[in-house]
C-alpha positions, 0 to 999 in steps of 0.5 A: 519724590522730588526731581528737579530737570536740567536743562541738558537732561530736558534737551536731551529728553526732547531731541531724539537725535541728541546724545542720552536721548535712551537715558533722558527720555524715561526720566522724564517721562517719570514726572509726566506720568506722576510717578514723580514730583517734576520740577524745573528752574524758571531759568531753564525755560528761557535757556531751553529756548535759547538752546533749542533754536539755536542747535545746528541742523538737523537738530535745530527746532522752530521757535513755535515748535520749541514754544509748544514743547515748553507749554507741554513741559509745563504741563507736568513739570513745576516751574521753581521762580528764582529770583535776584537773591538767588542768583546773588546766593549762586555768584556768591557760591562761586565766588567762595569757591574761587570758581569762574565762567559758565558754572555760574549757571550751574550755581543757579540751577543748584539753587532751585534744587535747594528751593525744591529739597526745603519746601 
């Protein structure tokens, strides 16, 4: 089975103090153990860094530790590259649905999920 992990799931899985850690961590472990094919969008790499390094204390993670956590994820999660066309499709989907704002980030991740299911 193919699983694309969203940033919110990865944050919850990686940080024991986060809400839903007990739900997210076992799901991420499935990919680490090779029980599922794990993916993450390249967009999520930057998003992970941004979120993990700016969380309020005591949850904030040092930049070096965040970079190490991301490198570890890349050992068992395959990155799904997103290109300008993928972002444009996500934006056009938002326009068609008359949606605005931050929902575009979810649309971008959805575009990555489509790429995983097609390949």
